[in-house]
C-alpha positions as CSV (number, residue, x, y, z in Angstrom):
1,M,0.0,-0.1,0.0
2,L,1.3,3.5,-0.9
3,S,1.6,6.4,1.5
4,K,-1.8,8.1,1.9
5,V,-0.2,11.6,2.5
6,P,1.7,14.1,0.3
7,Q,5.4,14.6,0.4
8,V,6.4,17.4,2.7
9,T,7.7,20.0,0.2
10,L,7.7,23.7,-0.1
11,I,4.6,23.5,-2.1
12,F,2.9,21.5,0.6
13,W,3.6,24.2,3.2
14,I,2.0,26.8,0.8
15,I,-1.0,25.0,0.2
16,K,-1.2,24.4,4.0
17,I,-1.0,28.0,5.0
18,T,-3.4,29.0,2.2
19,A,-6.0,26.2,3.6
20,T,-5.8,27.5,7.1
21,T,-6.5,30.8,5.8
22,L,-9.5,29.7,4.1
23,G,-10.6,27.9,7.0
24,E,-10.6,31.3,9.0
25,T,-12.6,33.1,6.1
26,A,-14.9,30.2,5.3
27,G,-15.8,29.6,8.9
28,D,-16.5,32.9,9.7
29,A,-18.6,33.3,6.5
30,L,-21.0,30.7,7.8
31,S,-21.0,31.7,11.4
32,M,-21.1,35.4,11.1
33,S,-22.0,36.5,7.5
34,L,-24.8,34.1,7.2
35,N,-25.5,34.5,11.0
36,L,-25.7,30.7,11.5
37,G,-23.9,30.9,14.7
38,Y,-21.0,28.8,16.0
39,I,-22.9,25.3,16.8
40,I,-25.0,25.1,13.4
41,S,-21.8,26.1,11.5
42,S,-19.8,23.3,13.3
43,G,-22.6,20.9,12.5
44,I,-22.3,21.5,9.0
45,F,-18.6,21.4,8.8
46,L,-18.6,18.2,11.1
47,V,-20.8,16.4,8.6
48,L,-18.4,17.6,5.6
49,F,-15.3,16.4,7.7
50,A,-16.8,13.2,8.4
51,I,-17.7,12.6,4.8
52,F,-14.3,13.4,3.5
53,V,-12.1,11.9,6.3
54,S,-14.0,8.5,5.5
55,L,-13.4,8.9,2.0
56,Q,-9.6,9.6,2.7
57,I,-9.3,6.6,5.1
58,K,-11.1,4.2,2.6
59,A,-8.7,5.3,-0.3
60,K,-6.0,3.0,-1.3
61,Q,-3.4,5.6,-2.0
62,Y,-3.0,9.6,-1.9
63,H,-5.3,11.5,-4.0
64,P,-4.3,15.0,-3.6
65,Y,-7.8,16.8,-4.2
66,L,-9.5,14.6,-1.6
67,Y,-6.5,15.1,0.9
68,W,-6.6,18.6,0.7
69,L,-10.5,19.0,0.8
70,T,-10.3,16.8,4.0
71,I,-7.5,19.5,5.3
72,I,-9.9,22.4,4.4
73,T,-12.9,20.8,6.3
74,T,-10.6,20.4,9.4
75,T,-9.6,24.1,9.2
76,T,-13.1,25.3,9.0
77,L,-14.5,22.9,11.6
78,G,-11.5,24.0,13.8
79,T,-12.4,27.9,13.4
80,T,-16.1,27.4,14.4
81,I,-15.4,25.1,17.4
82,A,-12.6,27.3,18.6
83,D,-14.9,30.2,18.4
84,F,-17.6,28.4,20.2
85,V,-15.3,27.2,22.9
86,D,-13.7,30.7,23.5
87,R,-16.6,33.0,23.1
88,S,-19.9,31.2,23.6
89,L,-18.7,29.1,26.4
90,G,-16.9,32.1,27.9
91,L,-13.6,30.2,28.4
92,G,-11.5,33.0,26.5
93,Y,-8.7,32.6,24.2
94,F,-6.2,31.5,26.7
95,G,-8.5,29.1,28.5
96,G,-9.6,27.5,25.2
97,S,-6.0,27.3,24.1
98,L,-4.9,25.3,27.2
99,I,-7.7,23.0,26.9
100,L,-7.0,22.5,23.2
101,L,-3.4,22.1,23.8
102,S,-4.0,19.4,26.3
103,L,-6.3,17.4,23.9
104,L,-3.7,17.8,21.0
105,L,-0.8,16.6,23.4
106,S,-2.8,13.8,24.6
107,S,-3.7,12.7,21.2
108,L,0.0,12.8,20.3
109,A,0.9,10.7,23.3
110,V,-1.9,8.0,22.5
111,W,-0.6,8.0,19.1
112,Y,3.0,7.4,19.9
113,Y,2.0,4.9,22.6
114,S,0.1,2.9,20.0
115,E,2.3,3.2,17.0
116,H,5.7,4.0,18.4
117,T,6.2,6.8,16.0
118,L,4.6,10.1,15.1
119,S,6.1,10.0,11.7
120,V,4.0,11.1,8.7
121,E,6.3,10.0,5.9
122,N,4.4,6.6,5.6
123,I,0.8,6.8,6.6
124,Q,-0.6,3.4,5.4
125,T,-3.0,1.8,7.8
126,A,-6.5,3.0,8.8
127,K,-5.4,2.9,12.5
128,S,-2.4,5.3,12.0
129,E,-4.4,7.5,9.7
130,I,-7.3,8.0,12.3
131,F,-4.6,9.1,14.6
132,Y,-3.2,11.5,12.1
133,W,-6.5,13.1,11.3
134,V,-7.5,13.3,15.0
135,T,-4.3,15.0,15.6
136,I,-4.7,17.5,12.7
137,M,-8.3,18.2,14.0
138,F,-7.1,19.3,17.5
139,S,-4.1,21.2,16.1
140,Q,-6.3,23.2,13.6
141,T,-8.8,24.0,16.4
142,L,-6.1,25.1,18.8
143,G,-4.2,27.1,16.1
144,T,-7.6,29.2,15.8
145,A,-7.7,30.0,19.5
146,L,-4.0,30.8,19.6
147,G,-4.1,33.3,16.8
148,D,-7.0,35.0,18.2
149,W,-5.3,35.1,21.7
150,V,-2.0,36.7,20.3
151,A,-3.8,39.0,17.7
152,D,-6.7,40.2,20.1
153,T,-6.1,39.6,23.6
154,Q,-2.4,40.5,23.5
155,G,-3.4,43.4,21.4
156,L,-0.8,42.7,18.7
157,G,-3.1,42.9,15.8
158,Y,-3.3,40.6,12.8
159,L,-0.4,41.9,10.8
160,Y,2.2,41.9,13.5
161,S,0.7,38.5,14.7
162,A,1.3,37.0,11.1
163,I,4.8,38.4,11.2
164,I,5.4,36.6,14.7
165,F,4.0,33.4,13.7
166,G,5.9,33.5,10.2
167,S,9.1,34.3,11.9
168,I,8.8,31.2,14.3
169,L,8.0,29.0,11.1
170,F,11.2,30.5,9.6
171,I,13.2,29.6,12.6
172,L,11.8,26.2,12.5
173,T,12.8,25.9,8.9
174,L,16.5,26.9,9.7
175,C,16.5,24.4,12.6
176,Y,15.4,21.6,9.9
177,F,18.4,22.3,7.7
178,W,21.1,23.3,10.2
179,T,20.4,21.4,13.4
180,K,19.9,17.7,14.5
181,I,16.6,18.2,16.1
182,S,13.9,15.6,15.4
183,H,12.4,16.2,11.8
184,T,9.4,14.6,13.2
185,F,9.2,17.3,16.0
186,L,9.7,20.0,13.8
187,F,7.1,18.9,11.2
188,W,4.3,18.8,14.0
189,S,5.8,22.2,15.5
190,A,5.5,23.9,11.9
191,F,2.3,22.0,11.2
192,I,0.5,23.4,14.4
193,L,1.8,27.0,13.9
194,T,0.6,27.3,10.3
195,R,-2.8,27.4,11.7
196,P,-2.6,30.5,13.8
197,L,-0.7,32.0,11.0
198,G,-3.6,31.3,8.7
199,A,-6.0,32.5,11.3
200,V,-4.5,35.7,11.6
201,L,-4.0,36.1,8.0
202,G,-7.8,35.2,7.4
203,D,-8.8,37.8,10.0
204,F,-6.6,40.4,8.3
205,L,-8.5,39.8,5.1
206,D,-12.0,40.1,6.2
207,K,-12.0,42.0,9.5
208,P,-13.2,45.8,9.4
209,I,-10.4,48.4,8.6
210,T,-11.1,49.9,12.1
211,H,-10.3,46.7,13.7
212,G,-7.0,46.3,11.7
213,G,-8.3,44.1,8.8
214,L,-8.8,45.0,5.0
215,D,-12.7,44.4,5.2
216,L,-12.9,42.2,2.2
217,S,-15.8,40.1,1.7
218,R,-15.5,36.8,3.4
219,F,-17.3,34.9,0.5
220,G,-14.9,36.6,-2.0
221,A,-12.0,35.9,0.0
222,S,-12.8,32.1,0.3
223,F,-13.5,31.5,-3.2
224,T,-10.2,33.2,-4.1
225,L,-8.4,31.0,-1.8
226,I,-10.1,27.9,-3.0
227,A,-9.0,28.7,-6.5
228,V,-5.5,29.4,-5.5
229,I,-5.4,25.9,-3.6
230,F,-6.6,24.2,-6.6
231,V,-4.0,25.8,-8.9
232,L,-1.5,24.9,-6.6
233,I,-2.4,21.2,-6.4
234,A,-2.4,21.2,-10.1
235,I,1.1,22.5,-10.1
236,S,2.2,20.1,-7.6
237,K,0.7,17.1,-9.7
238,R,2.4,18.3,-12.6
239,Q,5.9,18.4,-10.8
240,S,5.2,14.8,-9.3
241,K,4.5,13.5,-12.8
242,A,7.7,15.3,-14.1
243,Q,9.9,13.8,-11.5
244,S,8.4,10.2,-11.6
């Protein structure tokens, strides 16, 4: 059986950041622009996530569009769940981030105890893939809360927060090439941090100008980001064919 996940390349990270940005704009589009609220929006995205993750697990090999559509459902669901926990339940961004961090670390610990590895280079079995997607789901939700905590609670704003998260990702990249730190640890650290980066970028695109955003249409931004993702996937497929 072939690996069920893509190779971790530069274009992988570009698509991931774009998908997490889409998660913020699309999640807010349903919950805020359409006034569906966090619970109903989470229910809609949960159904979509269940459908796509089921198809992904049943697949025998990596299908790029299916994989990235599943990623997109985790980012949108993560956005509405985090907003519900932070705002509707009144836990606040910091409290919500701590709870979600605990769930993420627990998921990683159970995965490691069961599989004795957290490597994503060769996800093949249904069991390892379930661990993979549960961990991603927690990381996407945590990233939303963390991004909001830095940008709003700490008062750094969306643009400065994006620079902070982007700088940390750059440092992790340097560590990958110039240190002996575990590549698996660096992968998950970067994977988790791309979500708050996408969250603050999404907020920067659609929040009012008076709140430090560009006040773009959430639906317009979301459709544009979807188009960008599909173009990037097509480029990635063409590169893979050229190398094979």
